C-alpha positions in Angstrom: 40.2 -47.6 -56.1 40.9 -50.3 -53.6 44.1 -52.2 -54.1 42.9 -55.9 -54.6 46.1 -57.0 -52.9 45.0 -55.2 -49.7 45.5 -57.4 -46.7 43.6 -56.3 -43.7 46.1 -57.0 -41.0 49.3 -56.0 -42.9 47.9 -52.6 -44.1 45.7 -51.7 -41.1 48.0 -49.0 -39.6 48.7 -47.4 -42.9 45.0 -47.3 -43.9 43.6 -46.0 -40.7 46.3 -43.5 -40.3 44.7 -41.7 -43.2 41.1 -42.2 -42.1 40.4 -38.7 -40.8 36.8 -39.3 -41.9 36.3 -42.8 -40.5 34.1 -41.2 -37.8 31.5 -40.4 -40.4 30.7 -44.0 -41.0 29.2 -44.2 -37.5 26.1 -42.6 -39.0 25.1 -45.9 -40.4 23.2 -46.6 -37.2 22.3 -43.0 -36.3 22.7 -40.9 -33.2 22.1 -41.7 -29.6 20.0 -39.6 -27.3 20.7 -36.3 -25.7 21.0 -36.7 -21.9 22.5 -33.2 -21.6 19.7 -31.2 -23.1 15.9 -31.5 -22.5 16.3 -34.7 -20.4 17.1 -38.2 -21.4 15.4 -39.6 -24.5 15.9 -43.4 -24.7 14.1 -46.1 -26.7 10.8 -46.8 -24.9 10.6 -50.3 -23.4 8.6 -52.7 -25.5 5.8 -52.7 -22.9 5.6 -48.9 -22.6 2.7 -46.8 -23.5 2.7 -44.3 -26.3 5.2 -41.5 -25.6 4.3 -37.8 -25.2 5.9 -35.2 -27.3 6.9 -31.8 -26.0 4.1 -29.3 -26.6 6.5 -26.6 -27.8 8.5 -28.8 -30.2 9.5 -26.8 -33.3 10.2 -29.9 -35.3 8.7 -33.4 -35.1 9.9 -36.9 -36.1 8.6 -36.6 -39.7 10.4 -33.3 -40.1 13.9 -34.8 -39.7 13.3 -38.4 -40.9 11.7 -38.4 -44.3 10.3 -41.8 -45.4 9.2 -41.9 -49.0 6.3 -44.0 -50.3 7.5 -46.9 -52.4 6.9 -46.9 -56.2 4.2 -49.4 -57.0 3.1 -48.6 -60.6 5.0 -47.2 -63.5 3.7 -43.6 -62.9 5.3 -43.6 -59.5 8.8 -43.3 -61.1 8.0 -39.6 -61.7 7.2 -39.2 -58.0 10.4 -40.6 -56.8 13.9 -39.1 -56.7 16.6 -40.9 -58.7 20.2 -40.4 -57.7 20.9 -39.9 -61.4 18.8 -36.7 -61.2 20.0 -35.3 -57.8 22.5 -32.7 -58.9 24.3 -29.8 -57.4 25.8 -26.6 -58.9 29.4 -26.5 -59.8 31.3 -23.6 -58.2 32.1 -20.9 -60.7 29.8 -22.3 -63.5 26.2 -21.2 -63.3 25.1 -23.8 -65.8 27.1 -26.9 -65.0 25.9 -29.3 -62.4 27.4 -32.5 -60.9 25.8 -35.5 -59.1 25.4 -35.5 -55.4 26.5 -39.1 -55.6 29.7 -38.6 -57.7 30.3 -41.1 -60.5 33.7 -41.9 -59.0 32.2 -42.7 -55.6 29.5 -44.8 -57.2 32.1 -46.7 -59.2 34.1 -47.4 -56.0 31.0 -48.7 -54.2 30.4 -51.2 -57.0 34.1 -52.2 -57.0 34.1 -52.8 -53.2 30.8 -54.7 -53.5 32.5 -56.9 -56.1 35.7 -57.2 -54.3 37.2 -59.4 -51.6 36.0 -57.3 -48.7 32.4 -58.2 -49.6 33.1 -61.9 -49.1 32.0 -63.0 -45.6 35.0 -64.4 -43.7 35.0 -68.2 -43.5 32.2 -68.6 -46.0 31.7 -68.5 -49.8 29.0 -65.9 -49.4 29.5 -62.6 -51.2 27.5 -59.7 -52.5 26.4 -59.9 -56.1 24.7 -56.8 -57.4 22.4 -57.3 -60.4 23.5 -55.7 -63.7 20.6 -53.2 -63.7 21.8 -51.8 -60.3 25.1 -50.8 -61.9 23.4 -47.7 -63.3 23.2 -44.8 -60.9 19.8 -43.9 -62.4 18.3 -47.1 -61.0 18.9 -46.0 -57.4 16.1 -44.0 -55.8 15.8 -42.3 -52.4 13.7 -44.4 -50.0 14.5 -42.3 -46.9 16.4 -39.2 -45.6 17.7 -38.8 -42.1 18.9 -35.5 -40.7 21.1 -36.0 -37.6 22.3 -33.3 -35.2 25.4 -35.3 -34.3 26.8 -38.7 -34.7 27.5 -41.0 -33.1 25.6 -39.4 -30.3 24.6 -36.3 -28.3 25.1 -37.3 -24.7 28.0 -35.9 -22.7 29.7 -39.3 -22.6 29.5 -40.0 -26.4 30.5 -36.5 -27.4 33.5 -36.6 -25.0 34.8 -39.8 -26.7 33.8 -39.3 -30.4 33.0 -35.6 -30.9 29.8 -34.4 -32.7 29.3 -34.9 -36.4 26.1 -33.4 -37.9 24.9 -35.3 -41.0 22.4 -35.9 -43.7 22.0 -39.5 -44.6 20.3 -40.9 -47.7 18.9 -44.4 -47.8 18.8 -45.4 -51.5 17.6 -48.6 -53.2 17.7 -49.8 -56.8 14.3 -49.9 -58.5 14.3 -51.8 -61.7 11.7 -51.7 -64.5 9.6 -54.8 -65.4 8.4 -55.7 -68.9 5.5 -53.2 -68.7 7.5 -50.5 -67.0 6.3 -51.5 -63.6 8.7 -50.8 -60.7 10.6 -53.7 -59.1 12.0 -52.7 -55.7 15.2 -54.6 -54.9 16.1 -56.1 -51.5 19.3 -54.0 -51.6 20.2 -50.7 -50.0 23.0 -48.2 -49.7 23.5 -45.6 -47.1 25.2 -42.3 -48.2 26.5 -40.3 -45.3 27.2 -36.5 -45.8 28.9 -34.8 -42.9 29.2 -31.2 -41.9 32.4 -30.6 -39.9 34.5 -27.6 -38.9 37.9 -29.0 -37.8 38.9 -31.7 -35.3 39.8 -32.1 -31.7 42.5 -34.5 -30.5 41.5 -38.1 -29.7 39.9 -38.7 -26.3 42.2 -41.7 -25.7 45.5 -42.8 -27.1 45.0 -44.9 -30.2 41.5 -43.5 -30.9 40.4 -41.3 -33.9 40.4 -37.5 -34.0 37.1 -36.1 -32.8 35.2 -34.0 -35.4 33.8 -30.6 -34.5 30.4 -29.6 -36.0 29.9 -26.9 -38.6 27.3 -25.1 -36.5 26.5 -22.5 -39.2 25.9 -25.1 -41.8 23.6 -27.2 -39.5 21.7 -24.1 -38.3 20.9 -23.4 -42.0 19.7 -26.9 -42.4 17.4 -26.6 -39.3 16.0 -23.3 -40.6 15.1 -24.9 -43.9 13.5 -27.9 -42.3 11.4 -25.5 -40.2 10.4 -23.6 -43.4 9.3 -26.8 -45.1 7.2 -27.7 -42.1 5.7 -24.2 -42.0 4.8 -24.4 -45.7 2.9 -27.6 -45.2 1.2 -26.3 -42.1 -0.3 -23.2 -43.7 -1.3 -25.0 -46.9 1.4 -23.5 -49.2 2.2 -26.8 -50.8 -1.3 -27.8 -51.9 -5.0 -27.9 -51.2 -4.6 -29.4 -47.8 -2.9 -28.2 -44.7 -0.5 -30.8 -43.3 0.4 -31.1 -39.7 3.6 -33.1 -39.6 3.6 -33.3 -35.8 0.3 -35.0 -35.4 1.4 -38.4 -36.8 3.9 -40.9 -35.5 7.0 -41.6 -37.6 5.9 -43.1 -40.9 5.7 -42.2 -44.6 6.1 -38.4 -44.6 2.6 -36.8 -44.4 3.4 -34.3 -47.1 4.3 -37.1 -49.5 1.3 -39.2 -48.5 -1.3 -36.5 -49.4 -2.1 -36.4 -53.1 -2.6 -32.6 -53.0 0.8 -31.8 -51.5 3.0 -34.7 -52.6 4.4 -33.1 -55.8 5.4 -29.8 -54.1 6.8 -31.6 -51.1 9.0 -33.8 -53.2 10.2 -30.7 -55.1 11.0 -28.9 -51.9 12.8 -31.9 -50.5 14.9 -32.3 -53.7 15.9 -28.7 -53.7 16.8 -28.9 -50.0 19.1 -31.8 -50.7 20.7 -30.1 -53.7 21.5 -27.0 -51.7 23.2 -28.9 -48.9 24.8 -32.1 -50.3 28.0 -32.3 -52.3 30.6 -35.0 -53.2 33.1 -33.4 -50.9 30.8 -34.0 -47.9 30.2 -37.6 -48.8 32.4 -39.2 -46.1 31.0 -42.8 -45.9 28.9 -45.4 -47.6 27.5 -48.7 -46.6 25.8 -51.4 -48.6 23.4 -54.3 -47.8 23.3 -56.7 -50.6 22.5 -60.3 -51.6 24.4 -63.0 -53.4 23.9 -63.0 -57.2 20.6 -64.7 -58.0 19.9 -65.3 -54.3 17.3 -64.1 -51.8 19.6 -64.6 -48.8 21.9 -64.2 -46.9 21.9 -60.5 -46.4 25.5 -59.1 -46.4 26.5 -55.8 -44.8 29.6 -53.9 -45.7 30.8 -50.4 -44.6 33.3 -48.1 -46.3 34.8 -44.7 -45.5 36.7 -42.1 -47.6 40.3 -41.3 -47.2 41.2 -37.7 -46.5 44.7 -37.9 -47.8 47.0 -39.9 -50.1 48.5 -42.9 -48.2 49.9 -44.9 -51.1 50.3 -44.9 -54.9 47.0 -46.8 -55.2 45.1 -45.3 -52.3 44.4 -41.6 -52.8 42.5 -38.9 -51.0 38.8 -39.3 -51.9 39.1 -43.1 -52.4 36.7 -45.2 -50.4 38.0 -48.3 -48.5 36.3 -51.0 -46.6 35.9 -50.6 -42.8 36.5 -53.5 -40.4 33.5 -54.2 -38.3 34.0 -52.2 -35.1 32.0 -54.8 -33.1 33.7 -57.9 -34.5 37.2 -59.2 -33.8 39.0 -56.7 -35.9 39.9 -58.8 -38.9 36.6 -59.0 -40.8 34.9 -56.5 -43.1 31.5 -58.0 -44.1 28.9 -59.6 -41.9 25.9 -61.7 -43.0 22.5 -62.8 -41.7 21.3 -66.2 -42.9 18.3 -67.3 -40.7 17.4 -70.9 -40.9 20.9 -72.0 -41.9 22.4 -75.2 -40.6 25.2 -73.3 -38.9 25.2 -69.9 -37.2 22.7 -67.5 -38.5 25.0 -64.5 -38.0 28.6 -64.8 -39.4 31.1 -63.6 -38.2 29.7 -63.8 -34.7 29.7 -60.3 -33.2 31.7 -59.2 -30.1 29.5 -56.3 -29.0 30.7 -53.8 -26.3 27.3 -52.0 -25.7 27.2 -53.2 -22.1 30.4 -51.3 -21.2 31.0 -47.7 -20.5 31.1 -45.5 -23.6 34.6 -45.7 -25.1 36.2 -44.6 -28.4 38.2 -47.8 -28.5 36.8 -50.4 -31.0 37.9 -53.1 -33.4 38.3 -50.8 -36.5 41.2 -48.9 -35.0 44.9 -49.6 -35.9 45.1 -51.6 -32.7 41.7 -53.3 -32.2 40.5 -52.7 -28.7 39.4 -53.7 -26.2 40.2 -57.4 -26.5 37.2 -59.5 -27.2 37.4 -61.2 -23.8 37.0 -57.8 -22.1 34.0 -56.7 -24.0 30.5 -56.7 -22.5 27.5 -56.5 -24.7 24.5 -58.1 -26.5 23.5 -58.9 -30.0 20.5 -60.5 -31.8 22.8 -63.3 -32.9 21.8 -65.0 -29.6 18.1 -64.7 -30.6 18.5 -66.7 -33.8 19.7 -69.9 -32.0 17.3 -72.8 -31.8 17.6 -72.7 -28.0 16.4 -69.2 -27.2 16.8 -67.4 -23.9 13.9 -66.5 -21.6 11.5 -63.7 -22.4 13.2 -61.5 -19.8 16.6 -62.0 -21.4 15.1 -61.4 -24.9 13.6 -58.1 -23.7 16.9 -57.1 -22.1 18.8 -57.7 -25.3 16.3 -55.9 -27.5 15.9 -52.9 -25.1 19.7 -52.5 -25.2 20.0 -52.6 -28.9 17.1 -50.2 -29.5 18.5 -47.7 -27.1 20.9 -45.4 -29.1 22.4 -44.1 -25.9 24.0 -47.5 -25.3 24.3 -49.1 -28.7 25.9 -47.4 -31.8 28.0 -48.3 -34.8 31.3 -48.6 -32.8 30.0 -51.1 -30.2 27.2 -53.0 -32.0 27.1 -55.1 -35.1 25.2 -54.4 -38.3 22.9 -57.4 -38.1 21.7 -56.5 -34.6 20.7 -53.0 -35.6 18.7 -54.3 -38.5 16.9 -57.2 -36.8 15.9 -56.0 -33.3 12.3 -55.0 -34.3 11.5 -58.2 -36.2 12.9 -60.3 -33.3 10.6 -58.4 -30.9 7.6 -59.0 -33.1 8.4 -62.7 -33.6 9.7 -63.7 -30.1 7.6 -61.4 -27.9 4.6 -60.9 -30.1 5.0 -57.1 -30.1 2.5 -55.5 -32.5 2.9 -51.8 -31.7 6.0 -49.6 -31.2 5.6 -46.2 -29.4 6.2 -43.3 -31.7 6.0 -45.5 -34.9 3.2 -45.8 -37.4 2.0 -49.4 -37.3 1.7 -49.4 -41.1 5.5 -49.2 -41.5 6.4 -52.0 -39.0 8.6 -54.6 -40.8 6.1 -56.9 -42.5 8.0 -60.2 -42.3 11.1 -61.9 -41.1 12.7 -61.3 -44.5 12.5 -57.5 -44.1 15.8 -56.1 -42.7 15.0 -52.5 -43.5 15.5 -50.0 -40.8 14.2 -47.1 -42.9 13.3 -47.8 -46.5 11.3 -50.2 -48.7 10.6 -53.8 -48.0 11.1 -56.5 -50.7 8.0 -58.0 -52.3 8.7 -61.5 -50.9 6.6 -60.6 -47.8 3.6 -59.5 -49.9 3.0 -56.0 -51.1 5.9 -53.7 -51.1 5.7 -51.2 -48.3 7.7 -48.4 -46.6 9.3 -49.7 -43.4 10.7 -48.1 -40.2 11.8 -49.7 -36.9 11.8 -49.1 -33.2 15.5 -48.0 -33.2 14.9 -45.5 -36.0 12.0 -44.0 -34.1 14.2 -43.7 -30.9 17.1 -42.1 -32.8 14.7 -39.7 -34.5 13.1 -38.7 -31.3 16.6 -38.0 -29.8 17.5 -35.7 -32.7 14.2 -33.8 -32.5 14.6 -33.2 -28.7 18.1 -31.9 -29.2 17.3 -29.6 -32.1 14.2 -28.2 -30.3 16.0 -27.6 -27.1 19.0 -26.0 -28.8 16.6 -23.7 -30.8 14.7 -22.7 -27.7 17.9 -21.8 -25.9 19.0 -19.2 -28.5 
């Protein structure tokens, strides 16, 4: 558990000296593009036409990014996957099973969300999870992202950060109303499971060790993804044949079709139970609201220690992570649009306009200094005096391009608001590669990949431009690598 006396500045060197898995938290914003294999794959400009997909692609966007339909009626609970039911075998015991989200990790997430790290610096705002969300059974999988390597696959990013294959779960609490009807909450947690095989030395002095990928484990994942795709294509999962490559990124076609949804869900659940484990859970992140409040949205990241570093901080414990794109002293960040003061607090200090570097504000010595950073953030687009359309487009194109913007140089709020800002400020109504039915349905929807809250109208599945670009990059990388074998 996190020591409540923890002082960020005083304990920073001690904490981060033990954070061999801090790199896994980068997955919160996905993986950049692969400029070294199959050509560059960047986020399409907002004005671009629909993209073309490689004719020989073995996997498609919906094969590596699974968006689940939201539960709308009581019967839909049986079609969802609760984290209370997602269980894995225990080594040496053919009967016993343990949760993929271990009880200890879940308890630590609740403690961190309740603790001082979840208070936004300089404000009284803090996360306040509802009582019903304190049961692991209430949390359901809204989305699954398979990533070939975080924080990115380009030469520059891998040289600075290494390559970390991951499976990421996006889970949200769904409560039951008086008649048993589902009530999707405007709260989300990212669970990041990593597949590593050792480490390389840091790229620069003061940076983190660079994880090396477990290629055998990830190859097995890709083979099983291909098998699921093949099963749908030949009609093995139901009365209809499902072509996952014919649709843009949206609710998974196998889950959308009534004849294949049950078998597809079963195959997906079995896939996750074969590959996930508590030992692979290296990072978590939460987006919550104040108790009894509908805003502001508050973001907090956390990573697991890989060794004991004090009597109260042991290997396996999760600790809060300083925002890498802030000034190095804050943990939580909030979005409060329409507030009298700044809509985004703390104000970000992005570095996504500079050359890729492993130096960032969550290191023992925060770097580079704020005055030397170059970058953009959506915080500028919430001001009453907004920039020109050309400047707005420049900001949004940078943020949606995962080759330039990632967890270590871009703030949480920016990555969760770029699509809605484009829709509201530039009147964008279509995103290349993204099903129009899952575009964020209102300014209160900060989902990147998951389920919108009901305040915008009907609950819906949601995905964003950035998610589509990240997914396309992963697909290109996997297909190119598979073709080269």
